[in-house]
N, C-alpha and C positions, 0 to 999 in steps of 0.2 A: 514276587511280590507278596506281602503278607496280607492276610485277610483283613487286618486293621486298617490298611491303606488302600484297599480295593475301592475302585471308583464307584462300585455298586453296594459299598459297606452298609448304607441305611436304605436302600432300595428294596422295597418288599418284592417278592415274585408272586404276580398275580395270575391267578386262574378264575374261571367262570363257570357255573353250572349250566351245561349245554349237551346236546348230542354230539357224539364223536364227531360227525361230518362238517359241522357248523364251526365257522372260523369267528371267534368271538373279537369285538371290536372294544377296546378300552379307552376310555376318554377323560381329559381332565383340563379344566380351564384354570390358568394360572395367571395371577396378578404380578407384574413384575415391581420390584421396589423404586424402580426408577424409569423414566420415560425410554423409549425404545432407542432413540437417536443417542442416548449416552451409552449404549452396549459398545464394550470394547471387544470381548471375545466371547463366544458361547460354544459348547461343547456338549454333545449328547453321548451318553454311554449306554449300551443296551445289550441283552442277550436273551436268550429263550431256552427252555426244554421244548423244543418244537421249531417252528421257524416264523419270524415276524417281519413286519413292514412297519415302520416309524414314519409319522409325519407331523409336521408343525404347521399350524395355519393351512392345513390341506396341502402342503408341499413335501414330497417326499425327501427325506434327508439323505438318501444315498441312491445311487443307480443300480447298486449290486442288488441280488436277489437271493432268496432262499438262506437268509442270515439267521442264526450264526454259522450255518454249515453243520457237517457232521464230523464229531470227534468222538473219542472214546469217553462219553459224556459222565461215566463213574468217577473219572479222575481229571478230565481235561474238558471244560467248557468255556469256549472262547468267549470274550466279549468284544464288542466294537465300539470304535470311539471317532465320532464324526464332527467335524467343524460345521456348526450350523450358525454361525455369526450372521452370515447374510440375511438368512430367513428370519432371526429373531431380531436383528436390528430394524428389520423393514416394519413399515406399518405402525399401528398405534393400538393401544388397549391391550387387554389380556391375551396370554398365548393360548391356542388352542392345540393341546397334544393328543395324538391318537397313537395307538398301537394295535396293529391287527395279528392276530396270533393262528397259526396254523399247525396240523399234526406234524410234518415234516418226517424226519428219521426218528425222531423220539418216541413217536406214537404212530410208526408207519406200518405196522403190522408186516414187518419184513421177512424176507427169506422165501424158500420154496418148499413144496411138497406139503404144504398147509402149516407151515412154521408160525405165521402170525406171531413175529418176535416184535416186542416193544420193550423200551426201556422203562416205562411207567405207565399208568393209566391215566395221568393228568398231566397236561401241558401248562406251562406257565411262562410269563414274561416279566422282565424287570428292566428298568431304565432310570437313568439320573441325568437331569441337564444342570449343567454348571454355568452360570452367567457371571462375567466379570465386566464391571463397569469402569468407566474412563477414570473415575476418582480412585480406583483400586478397591473398592468394596465388592462383595460377590454375593450370589443369591443361588440356593441350591433347590431344585425341584426334583422329587424322587417320586417312584411308584409307590401307593399305599392304599390302605382301605378307604381313602377319600375319593379314589377314582371311580367312575361307573363303567358298566359294560353293557353291551347291547349285541344283538345277533346282527351280522353283516350281511351283505349279499352272497357271501358264499355259503352256500348250504351242504356242500360235499367237497372234502379235499383229501386227496392221497396220491402219495407219490406213483404208486403202481396203477390205480384205477382211474384216476383224473379227478376233474374238478367240475362242480356246477356252479354257476353265477346266476342269480335272479336279480336282473336289472330294477325290478319292482321293489325290493327291499333295499335300495340305496339312501333312502331317506327314511330315518327314525324308526330303526329295527326294535324287535321286543327287548326289553330290559332282561339283564341277566344279574344273578346273584355273584358277586365279587368275593373271592376267598384269598386269603394270604397262604402261600405253600412254603413250607420249610425245605431248603436244599442244603447240601453242605457246600458252603461257600469257599472252602479250601479248594474246591476245583476249578473255581475262576481264574481265568489266565487271559492276558491280552493276545488278540487275535495276532498271528505273524504269518499264517498261511493266506495266500491270496485269496480275494474274495471271488463268488460267483457272479458274472456279469453277463448281460447281453453282449454278444460279441459281434453278430452280424446279422442281415436280414435276407431271405431268399424269396423271390417271387415263383409263383407257379411257372412251370414250363409247359404244361399240358393239362387241359381239363377235358374229361372223357364220361362216358356212360359204361358202366360194366354191364356183362351179360344179363345180371338180374336188376338192371334199371338204376343202380346206384350211380350217384355223381362221384367221381373218382378226381383227386387233384394230385398231381405229380410235381415235387419240388425240384426233381433231378439229381438229388443228393441225400444219402442216408445222414440224417442229421440228429442232435439232440436239443429238445427245448420244447416249443409249443406254437400254436398258431394264434394270431390277434387279428382283430378286425374291428370295424365300425360298421353298423347295419340299422335300417328302420324296418319294423315289422309290425304286425299286430300284435296288441298287448297279451300277454300270456303264452303266445306261440313260443316254441323253442327250436333251436338249432343244435343238433347233435352230431358230433366229430368223433369219428374213431380212428386211430393211428395204427400204421403197420409199416413194416420195412420194405416189403416186398409183395407183389401181386402173385396170386396163383389161379389159374384160369380165368384171369381178368379181373378178379375180386381179391379185396384185400387178405393177405395171408396172415390170419389171426392166430393160428395154432401155436406158432413159437412163442408166443406170448405167454402161454400156459395160464396161469390164474390172473394175470394182469389184464384189467379191462381196457386200459388205456383209452378211455372215452372221456370227452368234455361235453357238457351240456350247457347251452346259453339260454335264458328265459328272457323275452323281449318286453319292453316296457310300453311300447308304442311311439316312443321318441327315438332320437338318433342314439344308439346305445354303443358304447365301445366296449370290448371285452378284451382281456389279456389274462389267461389262468396261471398265474405266478406262484401259487402254491403245489404246483405239480410239474412233472416233465415227462416226455415221451422221447422214446427213439423210434424215428419215423423217416421215411421218404414219401409215403403216400398217404392220404387220408380220404376217408369218404364222408361225404356230408348229407345230411338229412335235415330237412326242413328250411333250407334257406329261401328267404322271401324274394322273388323275382329271380333275375338270371345271375348266375354266379359267373364272374368274369376273371380274368387274371389279375386285375387290380382290386379285386373283392378282399382279399385277405393276403397275409404273409407270414412267412414262418421265422421264427426268433431262434436264433442258436445261442444257446447256453452253455458256458463251461467256465471252470475257474481262470481268472486270469492269468495268461502265460505269455510272454514275449517269444515269439518266433526267432529261433536263433540259427537253424539249418535249412539250406535249400540245395535242391539236386534235380537237374534235368540231363538228359541224354538223347541220343539219337534214336532210341527205342520207345516209341509211345506206350506200349504195355508196362515197361518198367517204371515210365513216369507216372502213370495210372496207379501202380502199386504204392509208389511214394505218397502220392495224393490220399490214397486209400489209407495208409498208415497214418498219415497226419490227421485226416478226418478221425479215425478210430480213436486217436488220443484226445481229440477234441472232445469227442463224445463220451469218452470213459474218465477224463480228469475233470469231474465235476465233485469238488469238495474232497473226495477221496479217489485213489485209482481203483476203479471197479472192472468187473470181468466183462460186463456189458450192461448198456443202458436202458433196455428195453421190456424185458421180461419180469416176472415176480423173483427177480433176485438182486441184481446191481449192487454187489457186495464186493468188499476189497479183497479179492483172494490173492493171496501172498504169491502164489506160483505164477500167475499172469504176470505180475510186475517183476518178479526175479528173471523171467525171461526176457521182459521187455524194456527194463530200465535204460540201458544204453541207447537203444534207439530213441526212447523219448526224451533224454537228455539233449541228444542231436538236434532233434527237431524244435524243441521248446526249451527256455529257461525254466526248469523244473526245481530248481534249487531250494526255494521256500515252500513250494507245494509238497514236494516229497519229504522235506524236512518234517514238516508237521505231521504227515503220516507215520515216518519212523518213530517219533515221539509218541504216537499212539501205540505203535508196535512194542515200543519199549515198556509202556504201562501194562498193556495187556498180557504180555509175557511175563512180567514181574509179578503180576496177580493170578497167575495160573498155579495151580498145585505144585507141579514139577517144573515150572519155569520153562514151559515148551512154547515155542512161537506158534500162534493159532494158525490155521488155515485160511482166515479172514481177519483183517484189522479195517475197521473197529469191529470186535467180536460179538455182534448183537445176537447170534444164534445161540449163545448159552442161555438166552431167555425164548428159545424155540419151544413150540408145542407139536412136535414132529409125532406123527402116528406111531403107534406100536411097530416095533421090527425095524424101523428106520434109525440108522446111527451114521456118525463120521467119527474118523479116528482123531478126536480131539485133543487127547492127553498122550500122545505120543509124537516124537520128533519125525518129522516127515521131510524128506529130500525135496530139493527144488523149492517147495512152499515153505518150510522152514529156513531154507539157506536164503529166502529174501532179507532176513536180518543182517546178512554179510554181504550178499551180491548187490543190493541196492546201495548200501554205503560204498561198495567198491565202484560202482558206477560214477556215484557223486564225487567220489575222491578224485578220479580220473578226469571228472568233466570240469569241476570247479575247484578242487585243491584246497578245501577248507578243513585244516587240521583241527579247528576248535570245535566244528561241527562232527568231524570224524571221532573226536573224543567223547562228543555226546552219545553216539551210537554206539561205542565200543562196548558198554555194559550188555547190550542185547546181543552182539556178536558172541560174547563169552557165554551168555546164559544157552544160547542154541547150541554151540558146541558142549557145553557140558551136558545138555539135556539128550544127546547124542549117545553119550558114553554108555548108558545102561544097555542099549541096543548094540553095541559093538561087541561081537563075540571074541573068544579068545584068540581066533584066526588073525584078529585086527580088522575084520571086515564089518562093515555096517549091514549086517544082514538080518537085524531082529526089527521089531516093531511093525508099525503099519505104513505102506507107503502107496502112493499113487502112481509111481513109476511114470513111464512115458505116456501120459495122458493123452488120450484122443489119437493115438497111433491109427493112421487110415485105414489099416488092415483090422483093426478091432470091429466087431459089429456094433451097429448104432446104439443097440440097448445095453451095451457093456463098455463104456469107453476106457476102463483101465486094463482091458485084457490086451496089452502090448507084447510086440515081439520081444523087447528088451527085458531081460532080467532085472527086476526092481532092485535086487542086491546090488547089482552091477551098477546100476544108475546111482543108486544112493551112495556106494564106496567112492565113486569117482566125486560125488558133489562134496562129500567129506573131505577128500584131498584139496579140492579147489578152496573149501571154505577154511580149512586149517591154514592153508598157504596165505590166503589174504589175511587171516587174522594175525598171523606172524609179521606181514608187512604193516599193518595198521600199528601194532604194538611197538615195533621200530621206530615209526614216525611219531608215535606218543611217548617215546622213551621208557617203554615198559620192558627191560630186558629180559627179566625172568619169564614174562609171558610171551615173548617172542621165541624165546627157547623152546617153551613148552609147546607152542603151536608148531613150531618147526619139527618137534619131535612126533607129535600127531600126525603131521603130513608126510614124515618119512616113514613111519610105521605102516601108515595107509596106502602109500604107495606100494611099499615092499609086498604088503598082504596082497593088493590088487594085481599085481604082476605074477606072485606066487600061485594064487588061487584062480584067476580069470584068465590069464594069457597063456597062450602056449608057445612052443619055440618058432612057430610060423608066424606069430603075430595075430594069431586069432584069438579074438576076445569072447568070453562066454555069451552065448544066444546069438552071436555072429549076424548082427543086423546093424544098420547104418547109426542108430543113435548110439550105440555103446562105442563104436569107434569114434564118433564125433566127439563126445564127452572125454574119453580118454586121451585124444589127441589135443584137443583144444584147452583143456584143463591142464596139460602138461603132466599127466600121469605116466605116459610113456615117453621114453627117451631112446635116442640112438636108433639102432638097427630095428627095435620093435616099432617105433613110432613110424618108420619109413613103411615096414612091412604092413603095420595097420592102416597106414595111409593108402597104400597100394589096394588092399582088402576092401577098404570103404571104395575107392573109385570101382572096383569091379562090382560091388553091389549096386552102386549108382547105375553103372552102365547096364547091369542085367535087369533093373527095374525100369529100363528105357526112359531114364531120367526123370521118371515119376517121383514124387516126393513119398519116401516110406516113414518119416519121423513124426513123433507127435509132440507134445508141450515140451519135453526134456530135451529132444534131440534137435529140433528145428532150428533155433537159434543159432547152431554151431556147425551144421553139417557143411556149409558153403565154406567156413572158416577152416575146417578140418581139412577139406580138399585143397584149397589153396595154399595152405601152410605146408602141405607136403607134396607139393609140385604137381598138383592136378587140377590148375586153373581152367583149363578148358572144360573139365568135366563139371567145376563149380558154375561156370556160366550157362553150360547147357542145362544143368539142374533149374537154375534160376529162370532160365528162359523157355522151359518145357510148357506147352499149352494143353496137353491133355491130363484130364483129372487122374491123381491128386497132383496138383502143383500150384505154384504161386501165382500163374499166368491164367489159370484156368477160371477162377472168380472174375477175373478182369476181362477175360472174353465173354463171360456171362453178364457183363454190365454192372459188376460190383463197384461201390463208391466209397465202400469201407471193408476192412478186412473181416473174413468169417471165421466163425468158431471152428467149423468143420472144412474140411478141404472142398467137401461137396454139399454144403448146406442147401444149395440148389442144384438138383440133378440135371442132366443135359436136357431133358424132356420138359423143363420149366417147372417141375414139381418140386415141393420142399421136402428134403431129407425127413425120413420118419423118425429120427432120433428125438429122443425127449428134448436133449440141448441143442438148439439149431439157431444160434444167434447170427445175424448177419453184421454185427459191429462188436468184435471181439478182438482185440489187438494182437493176442500173443503169438499167433503164427505170422504175424507180421514183423517179426524181430529179425528176420532176413535184411531189413533196411540197414541195419547196423553196419553189416558187410557191405551192402551197396554203397554206403556213405564211406566207408575206410579204405575198401580195396578197390572198387569201381571208381569211385569218388577219388580216393587217393588222399585224404586228409585224416591224419591220427595224431593223438596226443603222445608226445615224446616224454613228456614229464606230467605230474598231475596239474591239473586246471589249464592245460596247454601253454605253460609257461616257456616250454619249447615244442616244437612241432616236428611231425615226420610227415613229409610229402611224397606218397609212395603209390602213384596210381598203376594199376594192372590191368592194363587193356586186355580183352578177350574176344572170342568170335560172338558176334552178334550186335556188339555195340561199336560203332565207328568214333564216337566223341562224347564226352561227359564235362559238365560243369558243376562244381560244387562250391558252396561258400558256408561258412559257420563263425558266427560271431562269438569270439572267445571274451573273457574278461579284459583282456587286453586291445581288442578290436577284431576286426573280421579277417579271417584266413581265407583265401579263395585257391582254388586249382582248376584249371581248364585244360583239357588235353583233347587232341584230335589225331587220328591216323589217316594218313593219304599216301597212297602207292607204298606202304611198307615203312614210312617215316613216321615217327611219334614227335608231335610238338607239344609241350607242356609250358602252360603260362601259370605263374602263381603269384600272388601278392599277400605279403605279411605285414602285420602291424609293426610300427618302428619299435626297434631293439629286441624284437621277438627272434631268437635263433630257429633254423630248421635244417634238418638234413633232408635232401631231396634225393631219393632212389629211383632209378629208372629200370624198366625191365630188362635192359642189357647188362646191369649189374653196376654201371657206374653211379658214383656217389658223388654229392656236392654239398658243402656246408655253406649257408647264407644266412644273413641276418637281416630282417627288415626289407620293406620295400617290395618292388615288382622285378620277375626275373623270369627269363625264358630259357627253355632247354629243348634240343633236338637229339634224338637218338632212334636207334632201330626199334620197330615195334615188337620184333622178336617172333618166335613161332606160335606164341600163345594166341595170336589173333586168327590162326587158320583153324578151322574145325577139322 
């Protein structure tokens, strides 16, 4: 869309002179050209540098919140288009337009370690109302310097620190000076990513008193959103609510939040006041409440769960309750972190779009929810951020707000060099989307970033053909690394990087073939071939031992297809030995964890993969579950067995990356895999193992739902599947028998095989 045709072409971006914490309210009263009952259609278009809420005649124009969301504002500022015909056509007389403006991400003082990163010092909002009458005439009302502004009842608003609402300021706030702000209107784009919405409401499951005498409310689930309520109290009194994910010694565990205050305050008017802090969000399960008038009961308040609108597509359940809880935790981790952008965590002073986390988790995310539009928007930001870096390097975070950071002297991050896993998100996320949805047009849109990423690696590839230069984060958060040094992994960082280069070059060749780019496909195949040859020559000995001889390097080399034939078999055997030697405790970090169970099951060690999945002692996937986790933790031991919080600086309790094992659960235990992009054809291949007697899995594809249910009884395996009409499937049973079916319901019976016995 050209700037000339933008629906905001003549709408001014309005700002107001006010302290940073105050959310100004802009007002305008507009006389319509014709009576309200002659209105045929009405649409409001709006956006902001900041976040906004719009009302007409006191009625909210949308149920979505935190609009316009977070994009790479320098190049992509999304505007929203609302059908407001009903509210405009209702009533009589002039229209009352209101725009409430908050800091949001634009002036959010984002980041960690004192970064305080802002896109700008001034927030602003613009809107245009287009009214069409029954006779075909139209009227346009836009933001301009004719609008007025005043202080609202929001006197403090920060995504990290929280929000203050003073009910005494709800009528007639102090007037503010209105200014028009210049922005680059070429950045305006129609919103295509899903909006942020209130998704569900949770009631308290317990209210208790802490050892220090504070009132603690437990909502039973680590969630992202806020608390809302209605209450009557003495005028001027305040209620203060702090949020935390866990308790430590019976009190809120606030230390993991680092610099984020995560505190909301509500000042009472003496009347019945309703409060909902919609210009912030918190990651929490627990709150403590100070100043509540009277008795606080389970019906006094509720937690509102907020995330980007996504339709649930995948479901899994099995005979092992701990695995079911692990899946639950992964789903809730995705809910909490898919809020406008895919973040690392939603609670502390960070909440950034780290590329490595999503590179690890994208396939899992796509099974659980329809992420096609959500991740499409993020990848378009990734393209712009990469295109505008000096060396066309994929940033570690997208949107890359930390380029505006004010880090203290001596603190730095490897921003300007290609980084394995993190940079590979430019390739692996499109790869996951391609196999989940099969959209070639969108793959073409993502392809330029794939090329830029691979080109950016070349300067750091040595004459050996290895990616052994540059800055690497390696197998981040290896459980054997000390809490204060999460990059101190067992896996050689260059081994990790070179395996990643092979995978990315291989998919680039596949994508180029799909897109008809033959020369590119040959180029990327040559890069992959060179990389594989170098990896085997320099990193693998004749016994199949890979340099640094730890689970992660074997998991990557096997799963990414770097090793073939006997070397692959030997590497699988060595991986299985390492897993057994560790007592089936996890020994991998961000790079290896998504792939270690895959590498085991694909090299004939299914029993070991099941035992690794089901191990309960730390570090393991089941340990957090046994400790009461309701989301995925950042560290395997974010909480220690004695109930104290890990001493590490990074200790989130909602951090989905290590939950990427659920992709293996859905495909190997559950048995549903795409046989071609977009599940146009399906492979049904459940692989039962020790510790799980039955499993049921469903996934809604573009063609309809696919389901697979299996049960083992007395050594007999019974599999029931259902397919959408005309969708072909290959069914593979553990005994090696294969069946070709198309559409409908089918049942198969076979031997459970020895894999079911430990």
